[in-house]
Backbone as CSV, one residue per row, in Angstrom:
resi,resn,N_x,N_y,N_z,CA_x,CA_y,CA_z,C_x,C_y,C_z
1,MET,97.467,99.165,86.952,97.164,99.298,88.487,95.751,100.424,88.284
2,SER,94.882,100.214,89.338,93.800,100.937,88.587,93.771,102.540,89.098
3,GLY,92.416,103.153,89.112,92.815,104.593,89.599,93.026,105.135,91.058
4,LYS,92.491,104.058,91.912,92.715,104.180,93.508,94.092,103.618,93.304
5,GLU,94.662,103.001,92.695,96.033,102.626,93.273,97.109,103.515,92.762
6,TRP,96.810,103.874,91.357,97.331,105.413,91.151,97.511,106.109,91.984
7,VAL,96.665,106.454,92.884,96.537,107.948,93.963,97.569,107.505,94.943
8,ARG,96.962,106.537,95.439,97.976,105.806,96.640,99.116,105.647,96.439
9,PHE,99.550,105.336,95.001,101.166,105.146,94.421,101.609,106.696,94.609
10,SER,100.779,107.506,93.782,101.596,108.977,93.840,101.824,109.459,95.127
11,LEU,100.908,109.391,95.826,100.553,110.306,97.337,102.025,109.564,98.040
12,LEU,102.081,108.187,97.756,103.283,107.606,98.737,104.682,108.180,98.563
13,GLY,104.963,108.237,97.097,105.867,108.784,96.161,106.237,110.249,96.865
14,LEU,105.376,111.022,96.778,104.999,112.561,97.136,105.875,112.505,98.611
15,ILE,104.856,111.645,99.548,105.708,111.457,101.159,106.968,111.242,101.157
16,TRP,107.249,110.013,101.200,108.747,109.651,100.833,109.707,110.761,100.223
17,GLY,109.193,111.427,99.166,110.386,112.672,98.670,110.362,113.598,99.457
18,THR,109.588,113.948,100.392,109.948,115.010,101.105,110.477,114.569,102.592
19,SER,110.624,113.358,102.847,111.018,112.788,103.884,112.676,112.928,103.847
20,PHE,113.657,112.993,102.866,114.978,112.991,103.131,115.292,114.623,103.145
21,LEU,114.319,115.533,102.789,114.965,117.091,103.386,114.468,116.989,105.103
22,TRP,113.365,116.311,105.539,113.210,116.342,106.936,114.458,115.572,107.691
23,ILE,114.934,114.361,107.324,115.827,113.459,107.745,116.759,114.591,107.532
24,LYS,117.247,115.210,106.933,118.401,116.233,106.601,118.740,117.317,107.726
25,ILE,117.202,118.036,107.840,116.844,119.289,108.882,117.282,118.073,110.536
26,ALA,116.770,117.421,110.657,116.752,116.410,111.916,117.948,116.150,112.851
27,VAL,118.898,115.462,111.161,119.860,114.708,111.771,121.269,116.156,112.252
28,ALA,121.091,117.419,111.647,121.930,118.171,112.091,121.567,118.590,113.825
29,GLU,120.657,118.182,114.636,120.488,118.124,115.954,120.806,116.925,116.965
30,VAL,119.709,115.803,116.089,119.977,114.869,117.075,120.756,113.451,116.072
31,SER,120.984,112.689,116.752,121.657,111.510,116.115,120.794,110.709,115.284
32,PRO,121.194,109.996,114.591,120.682,109.238,114.009,119.404,107.986,114.631
33,LEU,120.047,107.611,115.632,119.433,106.451,116.707,118.121,107.307,117.091
34,VAL,118.024,108.714,117.921,117.543,109.663,118.310,116.264,109.904,117.404
35,LEU,116.718,110.082,116.012,115.763,110.526,114.756,114.695,109.297,114.434
36,VAL,115.088,108.034,114.397,114.603,107.111,114.192,113.913,106.437,115.148
37,GLY,114.080,106.552,116.680,113.575,106.424,117.558,112.016,107.051,117.547
38,PHE,112.443,108.731,117.606,110.958,109.398,117.487,110.393,109.378,116.324
39,ARG,110.778,108.988,115.223,109.858,108.951,114.078,109.176,107.548,114.382
40,THR,109.308,106.438,114.717,108.853,105.598,114.761,107.788,105.603,115.685
41,LEU,108.066,106.191,117.109,107.626,105.920,117.967,106.132,107.169,117.888
42,PHE,106.432,107.919,116.980,105.443,109.087,116.326,104.682,108.476,115.994
43,GLY,105.125,107.920,114.523,104.253,107.395,113.600,103.304,105.879,114.349
44,ALA,103.752,105.337,115.158,102.863,103.972,116.146,102.288,104.952,116.655
45,ALA,102.524,106.084,117.617,101.376,106.735,118.527,100.231,107.067,117.473
46,SER,100.556,107.593,116.225,99.385,108.150,115.590,98.638,107.102,115.141
47,LEU,98.941,106.078,114.828,97.946,105.250,114.219,97.076,104.912,115.375
48,VAL,97.537,104.557,116.699,97.032,103.799,118.263,95.518,105.221,117.948
49,ILE,95.950,106.510,118.008,94.842,107.304,117.776,93.903,106.683,117.036
50,ILE,94.770,106.687,115.683,92.975,106.375,114.612,92.643,105.455,114.956
51,PHE,93.210,103.938,115.483,92.402,103.001,115.596,91.414,103.390,116.941
52,VAL,91.869,104.187,117.943,91.141,104.388,118.975,89.439,105.092,118.763
53,LEU,90.042,106.262,117.573,88.743,107.052,117.525,87.982,106.359,116.516
54,THR,88.178,105.510,115.723,87.544,104.655,114.629,87.215,103.424,115.145
55,ARG,87.296,103.161,116.388,87.152,101.971,116.902,87.533,100.599,115.955
56,ASN,88.858,100.550,115.683,88.774,99.584,114.859,89.070,98.263,115.496
57,ALA,88.378,97.138,115.226,87.787,96.171,115.504,89.446,95.407,115.557
58,ASP,89.971,95.415,114.602,91.299,94.359,114.223,92.570,94.655,115.395
59,PHE,91.959,95.956,116.216,93.036,96.565,116.978,93.145,95.954,118.485
60,ASN,93.432,94.483,118.461,93.303,93.843,119.731,94.473,92.930,119.591
61,TRP,95.031,92.508,121.005,95.628,91.768,121.300,95.758,89.907,120.561
62,LYS,94.488,89.490,121.072,94.504,88.505,119.962,94.234,88.270,118.493
63,THR,94.138,89.517,117.697,94.432,89.633,116.359,95.870,89.913,115.911
64,LEU,96.498,90.776,117.253,98.033,90.928,116.650,98.900,89.769,116.922
65,ARG,98.981,89.152,118.147,99.844,88.081,118.806,100.646,87.174,117.694
66,PRO,99.448,86.896,117.025,99.999,85.857,116.129,101.207,86.064,114.763
67,TRP,100.913,87.593,114.770,101.859,88.104,113.721,103.016,88.595,114.411
68,LEU,103.266,88.592,115.574,104.459,89.218,116.212,105.817,88.602,115.809
69,GLY,106.099,87.297,115.360,107.135,86.767,115.150,107.394,87.581,114.026
70,VAL,106.850,87.212,112.464,106.787,87.627,111.339,107.233,89.524,111.183
71,PHE,106.448,90.257,111.694,106.488,91.448,111.950,107.551,92.288,113.035
72,SER,108.396,91.528,113.687,109.476,91.571,114.529,110.503,91.727,112.895
73,VAL,110.491,90.505,112.175,111.306,90.375,110.923,111.431,92.217,110.231
74,VAL,110.183,92.204,109.874,109.762,93.110,109.082,109.804,94.669,109.687
75,ALA,110.207,94.552,111.135,110.399,95.905,111.684,112.024,95.927,111.689
76,LEU,112.532,94.835,111.717,114.186,94.795,111.573,114.381,95.795,110.463
77,ILE,114.426,95.094,109.250,114.944,95.231,108.163,113.924,95.936,107.385
78,ASN,113.067,96.418,107.483,112.286,97.648,106.861,112.326,98.940,107.291
79,ILE,112.342,98.945,108.743,112.438,100.238,109.288,113.485,100.331,109.947
80,ALA,114.008,99.691,111.172,115.064,99.932,111.923,116.051,99.994,111.344
81,ILE,116.752,99.000,110.559,118.194,99.151,109.577,118.261,100.044,108.841
82,PRO,117.295,100.422,107.505,117.094,101.406,106.309,116.860,102.978,107.598
83,PHE,116.200,103.054,107.677,116.239,104.288,108.713,117.482,104.631,109.354
84,VAL,117.842,103.554,110.611,119.062,104.229,110.823,120.322,104.679,109.595
85,VAL,119.992,103.665,108.968,121.265,103.985,107.896,121.306,105.080,106.895
86,ILE,120.268,105.395,106.966,119.884,106.711,105.669,119.805,107.718,106.527
87,SER,119.758,107.858,107.647,119.544,108.830,108.857,121.300,109.489,108.897
88,TRP,122.044,108.019,108.703,123.488,108.240,109.484,124.272,108.612,108.299
89,SER,123.719,108.141,106.713,124.096,108.526,105.705,123.649,109.764,105.248
90,GLU,122.935,110.508,105.550,122.730,112.038,105.333,123.500,113.066,106.002
91,GLN,124.177,112.615,106.996,125.217,113.007,107.640,126.365,113.864,106.597
92,PHE,126.586,112.925,105.490,127.724,113.282,104.572,127.590,113.490,103.507
93,ILE,125.840,112.763,102.809,125.843,113.447,101.680,124.381,113.926,101.646
94,SER,124.127,115.029,100.030,123.353,115.542,100.504,121.791,114.892,100.262
95,SER,120.808,115.292,100.632,119.304,114.734,100.710,119.081,114.508,99.276
96,GLY,119.733,114.992,98.335,119.100,114.859,96.629,119.525,113.626,96.387
97,ILE,121.069,113.722,96.786,121.901,111.945,96.487,120.838,111.043,96.787
98,ALA,120.803,111.017,98.314,119.940,110.030,99.222,118.769,109.576,98.099
99,SER,118.156,110.826,97.958,116.570,110.418,97.052,117.232,109.788,95.778
100,ILE,118.230,109.815,95.242,118.516,109.834,93.863,118.771,107.914,93.821
101,LEU,119.609,107.731,95.217,120.335,106.366,95.439,119.135,105.269,95.936
102,ASN,118.276,105.915,96.823,117.035,105.234,97.292,116.248,104.937,96.342
103,SER,116.374,105.233,95.097,115.466,104.625,93.977,116.055,103.098,93.186
104,SER,117.133,103.106,94.044,117.803,101.490,93.305,117.191,100.219,94.410
105,VAL,116.022,101.086,95.168,115.029,99.753,95.626,114.883,98.544,94.705
106,PRO,114.046,99.269,93.456,112.907,98.506,92.412,114.204,97.672,91.834
107,LEU,115.349,98.004,92.089,116.547,97.150,91.246,117.217,95.798,92.261
108,PHE,117.048,96.314,93.213,117.645,94.757,93.900,116.359,94.000,94.128
109,THR,115.178,94.647,94.428,113.641,93.471,94.497,113.810,92.808,92.897
110,MET,114.009,93.555,92.114,113.972,92.826,90.766,114.578,91.573,90.765
111,LEU,116.094,91.924,91.215,116.985,90.886,90.956,116.528,90.156,92.193
112,MET,115.987,89.778,93.185,116.045,88.929,94.048,114.898,88.370,94.548
113,ALA,113.080,88.998,93.660,112.207,88.351,93.941,112.078,87.243,93.331
114,PRO,112.293,86.788,92.347,112.474,85.479,91.644,112.744,84.282,92.199
115,LEU,113.583,84.484,93.247,114.463,83.434,93.775,113.317,83.286,95.215
116,PHE,112.521,84.079,95.402,111.138,84.126,96.525,109.939,83.866,96.477
117,LEU,109.823,84.140,94.833,108.387,84.477,94.643,107.970,83.859,93.099
118,LYS,107.037,83.067,93.042,106.385,82.174,91.957,106.221,83.299,91.240
119,ASP,105.346,84.317,91.639,104.657,84.751,90.613,105.495,86.332,90.577
120,ASP,106.534,86.195,90.595,107.488,87.370,90.060,108.916,86.838,89.491
121,ARG,108.478,86.868,88.301,109.946,86.116,87.411,110.942,86.893,86.509
122,TRP,111.592,86.088,86.403,112.610,87.141,85.715,112.397,87.015,84.527
123,THR,112.770,88.333,83.440,112.369,88.349,81.815,113.340,89.199,81.354
124,LEU,113.173,89.302,80.238,114.625,90.068,79.470,114.145,91.411,79.824
125,PRO,112.983,92.237,79.991,112.865,93.750,80.405,113.666,93.999,81.392
126,LYS,113.373,92.904,82.456,114.189,92.832,83.993,115.956,92.974,83.959
127,PHE,116.211,92.051,83.329,117.742,92.010,82.695,118.177,92.957,82.166
128,LEU,117.246,93.362,81.226,117.934,95.017,80.738,118.194,95.848,81.781
129,GLY,116.936,96.560,81.969,116.749,97.173,83.366,117.555,97.292,84.312
130,LEU,117.740,96.187,84.641,118.759,95.804,86.092,120.326,96.266,85.324
131,ALA,120.489,96.114,84.345,121.770,96.514,83.293,121.954,98.149,83.542
132,ILE,121.395,99.165,83.283,120.991,100.136,82.605,121.022,100.318,84.293
133,GLY,120.432,100.215,85.282,120.092,100.579,86.289,121.688,100.287,86.999
134,PHE,122.542,99.558,86.815,123.204,99.484,87.752,124.477,100.554,87.378
135,ILE,124.665,100.530,85.941,125.636,101.353,85.007,125.000,103.056,85.669
136,GLY,124.016,103.035,85.950,123.471,104.385,86.683,123.861,104.562,87.855
137,ILE,124.483,103.443,88.676,124.872,103.330,90.264,126.064,104.097,89.836
138,VAL,126.822,103.376,89.279,128.501,103.227,88.671,128.262,104.613,88.253
139,VAL,127.656,105.478,87.582,127.983,106.640,87.188,127.791,107.690,88.159
140,ILE,127.137,107.559,89.393,126.824,108.145,90.123,127.918,108.041,91.111
141,PHE,128.377,107.166,91.589,129.526,106.866,92.545,130.660,107.111,91.488
142,LEU,130.948,107.403,90.416,132.224,107.868,89.796,133.118,108.894,90.767
143,PRO,132.348,110.219,90.578,133.097,111.135,91.316,134.200,110.731,92.291
144,GLU,133.149,110.041,93.398,133.833,109.520,94.647,135.063,108.433,94.094
145,LEU,134.534,107.440,93.870,135.487,106.770,93.471,136.901,107.017,93.021
146,GLY,136.872,107.942,92.335,138.592,108.911,91.904,139.242,109.418,93.172
147,GLN,138.448,109.503,94.102,139.252,109.971,95.477,139.493,109.560,96.544
148,GLY,139.215,108.185,96.411,139.472,106.751,97.319,138.519,107.299,98.296
149,LEU,138.591,106.452,99.324,137.717,106.060,100.591,137.211,107.401,101.394
150,ASN,136.411,107.830,101.381,136.083,109.262,101.981,134.525,108.997,102.478
151,GLN,134.382,109.963,103.613,132.901,109.658,104.008,131.734,110.237,103.226
152,ASN,132.028,110.871,101.982,131.150,111.003,100.990,130.440,109.667,100.356
153,LEU,131.450,109.014,100.167,131.455,107.256,99.295,130.777,106.392,100.284
154,ILE,130.850,106.646,101.761,130.528,105.394,102.538,129.162,105.620,102.882
155,GLY,129.004,107.264,103.046,127.438,107.614,102.714,126.419,106.784,101.712
156,MET,127.107,107.460,100.544,126.311,106.846,99.461,126.259,105.194,99.326
157,ALA,127.293,104.344,99.700,127.556,103.137,99.935,126.326,102.636,101.357
158,GLY,125.888,103.423,102.306,124.969,103.069,103.199,123.389,103.202,102.246
159,MET,123.566,104.106,101.692,122.309,104.115,101.136,121.841,102.832,100.263
160,LEU,122.936,102.414,99.426,122.963,101.342,98.789,122.438,99.770,99.768
161,LEU,122.638,100.083,101.362,122.787,98.977,102.207,121.281,99.026,102.747
162,ALA,120.785,100.181,102.779,119.376,100.452,102.910,118.569,100.143,101.714
163,ALA,118.943,100.358,100.819,117.844,100.100,99.234,117.815,98.524,99.192
164,LEU,118.911,97.823,99.655,118.837,96.355,100.112,118.124,95.487,100.945
165,SER,117.894,96.689,102.094,117.064,96.245,103.350,115.482,96.578,103.031
166,TYR,115.429,97.471,102.244,114.081,97.462,101.746,113.845,96.555,100.854
167,ALA,114.550,96.328,99.620,114.305,95.117,99.040,113.910,93.805,99.732
168,LEU,114.507,93.276,100.496,114.219,92.436,100.946,112.810,92.282,101.837
169,ALA,112.972,93.610,102.836,111.303,93.798,103.692,110.337,93.634,102.369
170,GLY,110.443,94.131,101.266,109.414,93.508,100.491,108.812,92.566,100.058
171,ILE,110.062,91.663,99.428,109.999,90.186,99.403,109.350,89.592,100.475
172,TYR,110.180,90.090,101.856,109.608,89.187,103.052,108.075,89.230,102.901
173,SER,107.680,90.655,103.157,106.424,90.862,103.307,105.322,90.084,102.404
174,ARG,105.424,89.924,101.199,104.590,89.813,100.302,104.760,88.481,100.589
175,ARG,105.841,87.470,100.746,105.547,85.890,101.244,104.565,85.822,102.610
176,TYR,105.201,86.246,103.353,104.828,86.033,104.721,103.596,86.898,105.751
177,ALA,103.447,88.022,104.839,102.571,88.988,105.750,101.059,89.166,105.377
178,ARG,100.736,88.382,104.753,99.464,88.394,104.110,98.380,88.030,105.106
179,GLY,97.530,88.515,104.768,96.112,87.991,105.535,95.800,89.300,106.737
180,LEU,96.842,90.426,106.911,96.634,90.984,108.046,96.191,92.623,107.447
181,ALA,95.090,93.762,107.707,94.749,94.695,107.310,96.340,95.447,107.703
182,PRO,96.449,96.289,106.043,97.465,97.276,106.012,97.700,98.059,106.871
183,GLN,96.866,98.415,107.306,97.103,99.714,109.316,97.676,99.026,110.126
184,MET,97.181,97.469,110.355,97.708,96.929,111.273,99.337,96.121,111.321
185,GLN,99.185,96.302,109.933,100.715,95.554,109.698,101.600,97.099,109.879
186,SER,101.213,97.929,109.467,102.176,99.416,109.725,102.284,99.364,110.979
187,PHE,100.786,99.376,111.953,101.520,99.654,113.280,102.043,98.424,113.996
188,LEU,101.902,97.111,113.676,103.046,96.081,113.924,104.377,96.665,113.585
189,GLN,104.998,96.950,112.940,106.518,97.198,112.155,106.511,98.580,113.180
190,LEU,105.788,99.541,112.844,106.413,100.563,113.456,106.474,100.603,115.165
191,ALA,105.630,99.998,115.924,105.724,99.758,117.271,107.127,98.727,117.651
192,LEU,106.778,97.558,116.784,107.925,96.860,117.054,109.662,97.470,117.132
193,ALA,109.759,98.213,116.006,110.838,98.835,115.688,110.995,99.959,116.338
194,SER,110.235,100.811,116.947,110.410,101.369,118.007,111.304,101.030,119.087
195,LEU,110.598,100.043,119.676,111.251,99.118,120.971,112.313,99.088,120.901
196,MET,112.736,98.318,119.351,114.234,97.958,119.155,115.106,98.806,119.147
197,VAL,115.121,100.266,118.530,115.755,101.335,117.929,116.040,102.068,119.931
198,TRP,114.809,101.921,120.513,115.053,102.992,121.877,115.749,102.187,122.502
199,THR,116.229,100.989,122.473,116.398,99.860,123.629,118.039,99.945,122.774
200,VAL,118.420,100.230,121.591,119.993,100.597,121.753,120.395,102.103,121.651
201,THR,119.236,102.811,120.943,119.540,104.088,121.856,119.873,104.175,123.044
202,LEU,119.199,103.838,124.220,119.489,103.798,125.610,120.686,103.907,126.265
203,LEU,121.043,102.266,125.158,122.271,101.334,125.877,123.474,102.108,125.041
204,PHE,123.555,102.622,123.935,124.875,102.982,123.353,125.269,104.272,123.174
205,ASP,123.955,104.975,122.772,123.930,106.555,122.484,123.940,107.420,123.677
206,ARG,125.491,107.331,124.129,125.848,108.729,125.199,126.598,109.759,124.671
207,PRO,126.345,110.877,125.121,125.397,111.189,125.897,124.346,111.706,124.898
208,LEU,122.896,111.324,125.469,121.895,111.261,124.619,121.350,112.884,124.387
209,VAL,121.033,113.490,123.314,121.094,114.542,123.092,119.345,114.375,122.817
210,LEU,118.377,115.114,123.240,117.052,115.274,122.621,116.824,116.477,122.078
211,PRO,115.972,116.718,120.928,115.646,117.709,120.339,115.335,119.005,121.326
212,GLN,115.894,120.337,120.727,115.711,121.568,121.392,114.914,122.270,120.137
213,GLN,115.055,122.440,118.943,114.730,123.569,118.166,113.279,122.742,117.338
214,PRO,112.319,123.930,117.497,110.825,123.177,117.171,111.104,123.169,115.538
215,ILE,112.059,123.354,114.736,112.059,123.005,113.564,112.642,121.882,113.434
216,THR,112.851,120.868,114.389,113.986,119.641,114.761,112.265,118.882,115.123
217,TRP,111.590,119.197,116.064,110.223,118.363,116.336,109.478,118.345,115.264
218,LEU,109.186,119.091,114.259,108.292,119.212,113.164,108.722,118.443,112.144
219,ALA,110.389,118.333,112.214,110.703,117.172,111.101,110.391,115.734,111.985
220,LEU,110.356,115.617,113.129,110.332,113.968,113.748,108.772,114.500,113.621
221,LEU,108.209,114.920,113.690,106.365,114.801,113.251,105.943,114.436,112.375
222,TRP,106.288,115.199,111.311,106.408,115.032,109.905,106.737,113.520,109.763
223,LEU,107.861,113.104,109.864,108.408,111.950,109.618,107.255,110.682,110.288
224,GLY,107.312,111.008,111.634,106.766,109.838,111.914,104.985,109.728,111.597
225,ILE,104.258,110.861,111.643,102.840,110.763,111.156,102.656,110.648,109.808
226,LEU,103.413,111.115,108.987,103.111,111.045,107.421,104.519,110.265,106.920
227,GLY,105.563,110.243,107.270,106.354,109.517,106.345,106.605,107.924,106.868
228,SER,105.724,107.716,107.854,105.704,106.623,108.791,104.154,105.608,108.275
229,GLY,103.366,106.655,109.586,102.288,106.070,109.737,101.668,105.832,108.323
230,LEU,101.006,106.936,108.296,100.362,107.012,107.058,101.041,106.349,105.558
231,ALA,102.134,106.667,105.504,102.967,105.954,104.451,103.026,104.726,104.358
232,TYR,103.649,103.673,105.434,103.009,102.416,105.439,101.616,101.881,105.206
233,ILE,101.024,102.318,105.667,99.673,101.679,105.453,99.517,102.044,103.886
234,LEU,99.648,103.062,102.918,99.560,103.290,101.666,100.540,102.020,101.000
235,PHE,101.608,102.011,101.645,102.768,101.011,101.170,102.137,99.224,101.444
236,PHE,101.605,98.952,102.479,101.231,97.731,102.803,99.767,97.286,101.612
237,SER,99.137,98.309,101.473,97.899,97.968,100.877,98.342,97.927,99.339
238,LEU,99.461,98.664,98.598,100.253,98.862,97.200,100.663,96.931,97.393
239,LEU,101.661,97.032,98.017,102.209,95.700,97.943,101.154,94.436,97.785
240,HIS,100.566,94.045,98.632,99.333,92.699,98.502,98.934,93.107,97.035
241,ALA,98.659,94.450,96.655,97.612,94.264,95.642,98.243,94.262,94.034
242,ILE,99.641,95.018,94.105,100.044,94.751,93.020,101.758,94.158,92.733
243,GLY,102.051,93.879,94.301,103.260,92.719,94.278,104.222,93.884,94.104
244,PRO,105.809,93.324,95.269,106.816,93.919,95.567,107.693,95.004,94.705
245,THR,107.803,93.989,92.950,108.572,95.005,91.905,107.904,96.353,91.658
246,ARG,106.437,96.045,91.427,105.596,97.684,91.029,105.589,98.236,92.033
247,THR,105.611,97.643,93.310,105.260,98.649,94.173,106.208,99.597,94.970
248,THR,107.347,98.912,94.424,108.961,99.292,94.748,109.101,100.338,93.860
249,THR,108.617,100.227,92.651,108.842,101.186,91.597,108.450,102.813,92.039
250,VAL,107.905,102.760,93.494,107.455,104.009,93.904,108.248,105.226,94.048
251,THR,109.318,104.672,94.213,110.828,105.060,94.188,111.168,105.930,93.023
252,TYR,110.321,105.957,91.724,110.792,106.612,90.694,110.423,107.991,91.139
253,ILE,109.835,108.616,92.047,109.207,110.091,92.389,109.691,110.583,93.584
254,PRO,110.236,109.707,94.638,111.425,110.642,95.725,112.189,111.160,94.955
255,PRO,113.501,111.099,94.439,114.399,111.694,93.248,113.911,112.996,92.978
256,LEU,112.612,113.031,92.436,112.240,114.437,91.788,111.934,115.373,92.813
257,VAL,111.188,114.946,93.717,111.134,115.397,94.861,112.161,115.822,95.955
258,GLY,112.792,114.913,96.070,114.182,115.286,96.613,114.824,116.101,96.447
259,VAL,115.521,116.234,95.269,116.782,117.108,94.946,115.714,118.247,94.720
260,LEU,114.436,118.588,94.184,114.243,120.028,94.164,114.169,120.643,95.391
261,LEU,113.688,119.814,96.638,113.509,120.134,97.763,114.981,120.710,98.343
262,GLY,115.508,119.726,98.447,117.373,120.173,98.771,118.460,120.933,97.937
263,MET,117.450,121.339,96.518,118.293,122.674,96.344,117.215,123.926,96.565
264,VAL,115.954,123.621,96.707,114.904,125.093,96.883,115.328,125.554,98.821
265,PHE,115.003,124.485,99.933,115.465,124.761,101.142,116.766,124.635,101.804
266,LEU,117.723,123.808,101.198,118.943,123.849,101.561,119.973,124.274,100.727
267,GLY,119.307,124.814,99.902,120.723,125.156,98.824,121.553,124.205,98.175
268,GLU,120.962,123.301,98.216,121.997,122.051,98.161,122.624,121.885,96.554
269,SER,123.672,121.749,95.845,123.978,121.606,94.111,123.794,120.194,94.051
270,ILE,123.778,119.704,92.555,123.546,118.657,92.321,124.434,118.612,90.973
271,THR,125.495,117.641,90.844,126.173,117.263,89.495,125.206,116.353,88.518
272,TRP,125.939,117.186,87.642,125.200,116.711,85.738,125.294,115.179,85.936
273,MET,126.403,114.761,86.544,126.781,112.810,86.593,125.985,112.496,87.641
274,SER,125.724,113.020,88.644,124.435,112.841,89.684,122.685,112.504,88.959
275,ILE,122.453,113.586,87.920,121.197,113.445,87.336,121.461,112.474,86.514
276,LEU,122.424,112.473,85.569,122.791,111.127,84.395,122.457,109.848,84.956
277,GLY,123.466,109.649,86.281,123.060,108.698,86.679,121.725,108.268,87.228
278,GLY,120.934,108.904,87.923,119.521,109.319,88.340,118.560,108.701,87.394
279,LEU,118.720,109.369,86.306,117.867,109.359,84.991,118.036,107.943,84.560
280,LEU,119.150,107.504,84.585,119.665,105.875,83.929,119.023,104.971,85.059
281,VAL,118.968,105.006,86.304,118.319,104.133,87.461,117.193,104.673,86.988
282,ILE,116.066,105.375,86.877,114.804,105.418,86.449,114.204,104.878,85.402
283,PHE,115.433,105.040,84.363,115.057,104.248,82.894,115.329,103.101,83.051
284,GLY,116.368,102.527,83.733,116.152,100.794,84.003,114.870,100.833,84.920
285,LEU,114.306,100.916,85.641,112.899,100.672,85.866,111.925,100.880,85.020
286,VAL,111.917,101.803,84.184,110.991,101.750,82.964,111.269,100.636,82.866
287,VAL,112.098,100.437,82.165,112.313,98.891,81.066,111.794,97.964,81.909
288,VAL,112.057,97.923,83.090,111.676,96.883,84.054,109.914,96.366,83.538
289,ASN,109.310,97.515,83.749,108.272,97.348,83.463,107.600,97.288,82.482
290,MET,108.412,97.268,81.152,108.033,96.882,79.875,107.684,95.745,79.564
291,LYS,106.202,95.577,78.928,106.183,94.041,78.349,106.787,93.736,77.459
292,GLU,107.459,92.288,77.347,108.277,91.758,76.488,107.273,91.513,74.969
293,LEU,107.694,91.848,74.222,107.247,91.807,72.954,106.974,90.574,72.356
294,PRO,105.252,90.474,71.971,104.764,89.320,71.746,105.324,88.511,70.555
295,ARG,105.274,87.252,70.437,105.908,87.020,69.136,105.056,86.975,67.663
296,LEU,105.628,87.241,66.143,104.919,87.747,65.404,104.464,86.188,64.972
297,LYS,103.350,86.035,64.599,102.699,84.886,63.538,102.231,85.396,62.235
298,PHE,102.673,84.714,61.550,103.047,84.712,60.128,101.827,83.920,59.539
299,GLU,100.951,84.247,58.736,99.857,83.234,58.157,100.735,82.492,56.764
300,LYS,100.351,81.511,56.731,101.416,80.930,55.243,100.123,81.519,53.884
301,PRO,100.931,81.788,52.761,100.660,81.985,51.932,99.520,81.298,51.609
302,ALA,98.332,81.808,50.852,97.264,80.369,50.158,97.781,79.282,49.228
303,ALA,98.927,79.696,48.578,99.445,78.817,47.514,100.046,77.660,48.140
304,VAL,100.976,78.151,49.162,101.504,77.366,50.029,100.563,76.479,50.859
305,ILE,99.719,76.759,51.413,98.866,75.798,51.968,98.062,75.052,50.941
306,GLU,97.417,75.230,49.971,97.128,74.410,49.138,97.759,73.750,48.585
307,GLU,99.467,74.344,48.244,100.328,72.811,48.157,100.208,71.807,49.025
308,GLU,99.945,72.145,50.106,100.085,71.358,51.979,99.280,70.239,51.427
309,ILE,97.910,70.506,50.938,96.572,70.109,51.032,96.685,69.049,49.812
310,ILE,97.271,69.208,48.767,97.319,68.515,47.613,98.384,67.405,48.323
311,LYS,99.371,67.903,48.936,100.439,66.550,49.300,99.463,65.758,50.686
C-alpha cells in the first residue's frame, strides 16, 4: 500500500475501533433498531451537507439512479443487517469481545472471495491463516460453550453472523460497485439502509423509545458522522484500491482500540482466553498477508554442465 493508503487504513481502523464503545453506550437506552436508524440517518445527512457545500457534481439523480439496485443489496448486507446484529449482540457481551470477534471479517472474506473474484485466489498462507484464525475463534468461545446455551453465547454468535455479512458485502461491492465515487457509494448505502431500518423500526419496534440522554445523542452523532459517513468513504476508496481481503484486514486495529476503551471507560474486564483467541485471529490474518516463499533455483555445478555438453 502507498503512504496515503496506509493513512486511510489506520484512520478507518481507529474510527471503527471507537464504534463498539459508543454502541454499548447507546444501546443502554435505545433499541438496536432505533440506534441503527439514527446512525444511518446522521451518516447520510452529513454526506448530503458535504456534497452541497462542496457542490459535488456527482450528487444528482441521473448519476445515482442506475446504482440503486446494486446499492440496495450493499445497504442490506453491509449496513442494515450487521449494524443491527452488532448493536443487538452488545446488549449481552462486552464491547471488547465484540471488537475482537469483529476481527474475523477477513477470515470469512478470505474463505469466500476466491469463489467470486478471479484476482483473489486461495494460497497456502491463506489456508494456514484461516486455520489459525478459526482456532482463535474457538478459544474465545470455549468458556461459554461449557455453560450451554446462554445470552453471552448467542451474542457472540451474532457477532460472527455480522462478520459474515460484512465479508459478503466487501466481495459483492468489489465485483459490482466499481465506477461510482467512494463518497457516492457511501451516501447511497447509508440512505437506503436508513430507509430499510426506519421502515422496520416504525412497523415493529413498539413502543418506540427515542433517545433522552445527551450521551446517547453524542454516541449516535459519532456513530453516524464518523463511524458511518467518513468511515465508509475511507472503506470504499480502499476497497477498490487494494481489494477486499486486504481492506478487511483493517479489523486488526479495532480490537486493540475497542478492548482498551471498554476497560478504561466502561470498566470491562477481559479474560486471558479472549486475549489469546484475539491474538490467534490477528496472527492468522498476518499469515494471510504473507507472500509464498519463492522456489529456490540451484545452479548446476560446472563439472555437471561440462559433462552434459560432452554427451
